[in-house]
N, C-alpha and C positions, 0 to 999 in steps of 0.2 A: 504493500500500500504506500509506504513512505517513498519507495523508489519511483513509483508512478507519479506521485505529486511533485517530487523534485524534477522529474523529467518534464512535466508540463510547465513548470516554472521556467526551466531552461529554454523551452520552446518559445515562450513569450519574450524571453530576455533579449534575443539577438535581433533578427530581422522581422519579427512578427509583432502583431498587435492583438489585444484581446478586445474587450467591449468598451474600451475608452475611445478617444478621438482617433479616427483613422488618419494616416499620414497624408493621403491624397483624397480628393473629392471625385476624381475621375481616373480610370485605368484603361490601359490598352485592352487587357483581357480580364474579364470577371468570371470566376468559376464558382458556380453554386453547387456545393456538395464536396466535402473534403474526403471522399472515398478514395480508394486506391487509384481510380482513374483521375480524380481531382488532384491528388498529390502529384501524380506523374505529369499531368497537364501543367501544373504550376511550375514544376522544376524545368520542364521544357520551355515554357514561356519565358522564364527568367534567363535561361541559357541563350535564348534568341533575342535577348536585350529588350524585352517588353515589360512594362509595368504590369503587375498581376496581383489580383486579390482573390483569396479563397474565402467564401462565406460558408461556414459549417454550422448547420442547425443544432448540433450537439456540442459537447465539450471535449470531443476526442476526434482526432483525424485518423484516417486509414480505413474507415468502414469495416468490412468484414475481415480484412487482412489483420487489423489490430483488434478485432472484436470476436475472435474465437476460431476463425478458419485458418488454422495453422497447418493442416494437412492439405496442401495445395493440390487442387484438381488441375493437373498439368496438361494432359493430352500428350503432345510431343514436345519434349524439352528443346529439340533442335529448332522449333518454330518460334521460340521466345527470344527476342532480342531487345536492343535499346535499353531504355530506363528500366523496363520490366526485368530484364536479365541482370542489369546492374544491381537491382534490389536484391535478387536472390544470391548474387555473388557477395554482396555486402552482408547478407545473413550468414553465409559461411564464415566470412572474416570475423563477424561478431562472436561466433561460437569457437573460433580459434583462440580467443582470449580466455585464459583460465578463470579470471574473476567473474565471468558470466555464467559459470557453473556453480550455482549456490546450493543446489539440493542433490546433485548427482555428479559422480565422476564421469567425465566425457567418454571414457572407455566402456562404461556400463550402458551407454545409450545405443540401442539398436538403430542403425541408420535407415529408418523406414523411408523409402522413395529416394534415397540418396546413394549415389555411387561414390565411394571413397576418393576416387581419383578425379572427379569432375570439379569444375571451378565454382559451382553453385550448390546451395543447400535448399531443399524444398519443403522441409518441415521445421516449425519454429514456434516459440511461445508468442502469443499476441503482444506481450510487453516488449519482446525483442524486436518485433516488427515496428512497433511505435518508436523505439529508440533509433532504429536504422532509418526510418523515414525522417526523423528529426535531424539526424546527422547528414542525410542527403540534402535536406532543405537548408541547413544552417549556412552554407556559403552563398546561397542564392538570395536575390532580392525579392522576397515574397511577403506580402502582407496577408494576415489571416484574421478573420472575425469569427469568434465562437458564439454559440447560443443565439443565433439570429435566424428566424424563419421567414421565408418569403410570404408576403401578403398575396395569397392566391386569388383574391377577389379584387382586381383592379390594381395590383402592385406591379404589373409589367406595363410600362409606357412605351408605345411604339410611334414612330413617325413613318407612315407608310408601312413598308415591310421590315423596318429596322427597329430593333429594341434600342432605346436611348437611355433608359433608366429603369432600375428596379427598386422597389420599396419593401422593407421588411415590416413585420407585424408591429415592431416597436416604433415605426415611423422613419427609421434611418433609410437614406436613399443613396444609391450608388450608380454612377454613370460609367459606361464602358463603350469601347468601340466594337468588341466582339465578346459574346457570352458563350459559356460552356455549361450545359446542364450535366453534371456528373453525379446526380442523385440516383438512388435505386428506384425512386418513385416516378421520376420525370415531371416533377412539379413545375419547374420553370418552363419546360417545353409545353405543357398543357396550358399554363396561364398565358403563354405567348400566342395561343391560337393555332398551334401546329397540330396537324392530323395525327391521331394515335388510336390505338385499340388496347384491349386487355382481354384475358381469357383465352379460349382455344378456338381457332378457326376450324371450319369443316375441312375434311380432306379434299372435297371437291373444289374449294375456293382457289387453291394453288396447285392442284394436282399432286397431293401428298398421300402418304399411306399411314403415317404415324401421328397425325394431328387429331383433334377432336376427342370424343369419348373413347376410352381404351379400357375395355373390360378384360377379364382373365383369359388370356389366349396367347398363342404364338402368332406373330404377325410377320409379314414379309416387308422388307425395305424395297425401295424402287429398283435397286440393283439385284434383288433376289436374296439378300441376306436375311438373317433371322433376328427379330426383335422379341424379347420376352416381356410382354406387356401385362403388368399386374400379377404376374406369377410370383415375383419376389415381393417382399414387404407386404405380405397379406396374411390373413388368418389361416390356421390349420382348418381341416374339415369339421363342419358341424358345430360351429360356435353359435349359440342361440342369441338373437338380438333383442329379446323382449325382457321387460322388467321382471315379469314372472315367466320363467322358462316355459316355452310351449304355449303361451297365452298371448296371442296378438292383441286381445282386448286390454291388456295391462299397459300397452304403450311400448314405444321403443326406448332403449337405453340412450343415454346422452351421446350426441355427436353422430347419430345415424340419421340420414336424410330419408324423408318419405318418398316412396316411388322409385322406379328404376332410373338409372343414370342417363338413359337416352339411347338412341340408335348409335351403334358403333360408328365412329368416324364423324359424327355430327358435332357441330360447333356449340359452344356455350360460353358463359362468363365465369366458369370455374377457374380457380387459381391454384397452382400446385402448392402443396403445404409448406408452411414456414416452421422454423424451430429456432432455438438458441443452440449454437455450436458450443457446447459446454467445454470449459477448460477445467479439467478435474486433476486431482492429485491424490496419491495414496501415501504421501510423506506426512507422518503424524504431526510434525511441527508446522507444516504449511497448510494442513487440511482443515476446512470448515465442514463439519458433518452435515448431511442433508437434514433439513428441518421441515417438519410438517407445517404447511401453510395454515394460517388462522381460519381461512374459509374453506378448508379441506372438505370435499364431498366424496365419500367413498364410492358412491354409485358411478362417478365419472370413470372409475378404474375397474368396473365390473367386467368389462370385455377383456381386460388384461387377465383378471383372475380366471375367467372362463377359458381363455385361450390356453393357459397352462393346464387347467383341469380337464380339457378335452383331449389331452395327449393320450394316445393309445400306446402305452409302454413308457420307457424312460424319456424324460423331457429332452435329454441330449439328442434324441433321434427325431425331434419335432421338425428340424430343418436340415437341409443338406448343404447349407452355405453359411458363412459368417460365424459369429459367436454361437456356440451350441446352447448356451444357457440364457444369456442376457440380451434383451432387445436393444443392442447398441453396436456401433462401430467405434471401438475405443482405440484410436490410433495413437501410438506413443509419440510424445513430444520430448524435447530435452528437459532436464531437471525434474524428472519423474512426474510429468504432466501429460495430459492427453488432449486431443481434439476429439470430442465425443459427438457422434452423429446418429441419426435415425437408422433403425434396422428392424425388420419383421413387421407384423401386422398392426401391433399396438406399441408405439414407441414415442420418441420425442417429437415427431411431426404431429402437429395439431390439425388433423385432416378436416377440411371443410369449414374451418373457423376463421378464414382469412379472405373470403371472397369479396368482401366489401372494402378491403384495405386500399386498393389503388385509388379509388375515388373518395375515400372517407376524409372528413375534416381532420385537422390535427388532433382535436379533442377525441374524436372517435378512434383515430389511430392509436392514441395513447392507451385507450381502453383495450383495444385489440392486443397491443403489445403486452400490457400488464396481465391480460387474460392468458396469453401464451406463457408468460413467466410463471403464473400461479399454477397452471396445468402441469408444466414441466417440473416445477418444484415438488408438486404433489406426486407426480410420477416417480421421481427419484426417491422420495421418502418411502413410497409404497414398495418399490423394488428392494429397498434396503431393509425395511423394518416391518412390513405388514405380515401378519401370521398366515394369510392365505397365499402368499408367495412362497414357492418351494424354498426350503431352508438352504439348499446349495446355491440358489440364486441370491438370497439375502446375504449369505456369507461372502460372496464376491462383491456385491454392490456396496455393502456397508463399510468396506475398506476404503472407499473413495469419498471425495467431497470436493467442493469448490476450493479455489486457491485464495490465500490471504494476500498474495503479492501481485495479482494480475489486474484487477479492475478497481474502480473508485468506490463501488458500493460495498458496504460493510459485510453483506452476505456473500460476496464473492461472485455475484452474477453480473454479467455485462449489461450495458444498455442496448447494444446493437442486436436487433432481431435479424435472423437470416431471411432477408427479403429475396427469395429466389427469383421472383418475377413479379412485376407490377404492370405499369403501362409499357407499351412498345410503340415507338413512332411508326407512322406510315409515310414513307418518303417515295421518291421516284424510283427507288430500287429496294425491293423487299427481299431479304435473305430467306430462303426456304430450304426444305429438306433436299431439294435438288442441288442446292449449293453444297450442302453438307456431304452429299454423296458424289460430288464431282460431275454431276450431269450438266448443271449450269455453272459457268466459271466467270466470276467478275473480272473485268479487264482493268479496273482501277483499284488494285489491291493496296490496302494500307495496313494489313495485318493478316496473319494466318491463324485460324482457330483449328484446334485439333482434338477436342474432347468429343466423346460419343454423344449422340442425341439422347437426352436424358430428361425425364420429368418425374417428379415425385407424385405420390398419390394426390388425387383431387377431391374425391368424394368417398363416403362410407354409406353403404346401402344394404338392403336385404335382397338376396338373389331369389331366383324362381323356386328354389328348394326351401326357402324360409330361413336361410342362414346369413350371417353377416359377411360382407366382402368389402374390400377397398378397390377403388377404380382410379385410373389415371397414370399409373407408373409405366414409364417407357424406358427401356435400356437397350439401345442399339449401339453397339460398340465397334471397335476395330476399323476406324476410318482414317485414311491419311489426312494430314492437314489440308485445309482448303482456304482460298482467298476470301477476305471480307471486303466488301465494296466501300469505297469512299462515299458514294451516294447514300449508303445506308446510315451514315451518321450526320447527314445534313437534311434539313426539311425540304419538302417539295418546292420547286420553283414557284414563286408567287406567294409563299406563306410567311417566311421569315428569312432574311438574307444575311444575318450576322449571329446565328446561333448554331452550335454543334452539340450533338447528343451522343457521347461515346459509351454510355451505359444502356439506356433504353433504346437500343438501336432498332432500326427498321427491319423487322424480322417476324416470322411466324412463331407461334408458341413452340413448336418442336425445334425449329432452327435456333431460337434463343436458348433452348435447353442445352445446346452445344456451345454457343458463343459465350454464355454467361459466367465465365470463369475469371477469377481475379487477375491472373497473369495477362489474359486477353484484355480485360478492362484497362490495365496499365498501359498496354501497347496502344489501345485505341485512344486513351487519354493523351499520350504523347503525340500521336498522329493528329488528333484534333487541335492541340495547341500549335503544332507546326502549320497546319492549314490556316488557323486563326492569324498567326503571325504573317504568313504569306499574303493573306487577304488584306491585312492592314498595310503591308509594304507596297502591294500592287494596287491598292485602292479599288478592290473589286468585291463583288458579292461573294459570299462563301461558296455558293454553287458554281461560281465561275473561276475558282482557283485553277491555275494551270497545273494539271495533274503531273506532267513530266517534271516540272520544277519541284513539286511536292515530293514526288518519288525520289528524286536525286538527294533532297535534303534528308529524307528518312533513311536512305541507304548510307549516307555519310554518317548519320547518327546510329548506325548499326542495327537498324530495323531489319527484320527478315521479310523480304517481299517476293521470294521464290523458294520453292521447296522441292527437293528430290529425296525420296526415301533412302 
């Protein structure tokens, strides 16, 4: 805790500002959202000699990279270049310093996802990521404002198709030449009147096979590969969904939706599930034991109990993949910590409880976030201590807890919810499943994405046999990296000519499931800042940036714009 507070003080001390008077009233580039993409964009803006401001709605930069996602979803390491790769190289340098190993001997750490001889490291503590970002930003001329949220109702002032000023809820105003929306939600994009969508398109809309409703089945990709849709992260057979087993008149248990999920492949406004990527430790001196929430409702975990109780034989035989006992993916991080993620049918994903989030007000979002935290706190206490959980499961989970030295909250929980997907821009180029599979190839590449097409579960429902199922999970793996189009991060011609959107990129739900990885967001943030700088220097609209010049700058800055396996 003390290390994090000192780190934040140092962050404010050099080239940064907090909520006092900002140094400038106007900037070349204004970045709304200090996510990984926002940090990368700010560093690149400064290196290109542009005045730059980050406006971060919270009190912590880095988004998910500093908020729990230390087990980086990489795809292809060879496709990661520029500032993104620089970050991961600096992570390795950070852990080569002995003083950064407080709770573990470095020789004891199993190098998950890391090859000993490579120049980068891909797993890390969130606190380490924060320090590395701060060190990378320290020599740059970057201003930052914390705890300021955009006034989404009238806070974006445009002259024609150009944003000239944005206003915060507090009344503070900022003028800029070019703006970058680096938020996970796309709030600046939406408030600027740019076209966007959320939820799942139908397969018919863009000629896809893995979009829309995805029930329990094996599906074919466009190139004939296999996608295991909703087979994983689902319940075992015959888990009863009713309050009183076998009695539909007693009503459904919490978090189960009425009715069928819809025709397979049809579109809807469902959002893949969110969770907190927990940073846990089993070190007794750094561990905060799981606590039962004050508003704990045992019925909310009845499906978890029944899933264990429905096992036919030893519970270790319930599943053929992942952890045989506990519904988690507990990836080891340095210093006896983990990045803990969702796994199995009832886990950390709060399925179906986030569908209103993209369009919700700030107050409504805060309630959704707190509801996710309470659910997950209750889940972890239940797994660790509830007598209806098998003893061998409790023995494992109760050894773990949140960390004293990672986040600002006294309970060890982070503020950053894993917003896997919210709004997505609709521009003149929409990235689709065809791009991910190499059928369509963008000719204005600014990034290579290489993770499989992936979606977490979206809904929980009762199947035709009267048992509970999850729907929405897609796992289509083993794709070579593919180009991401420059046009996918700029609005349609005629909508806004000085805004870039490197996170909520123009893509379908299933394509975004591949693109939405933190290393890719950093690459897109750097590319967006480069284009912004070029637009300023050339005095052109962001849609009219000379791609050949942009490409040459990106290559000079060690971006990867071509790929051979």
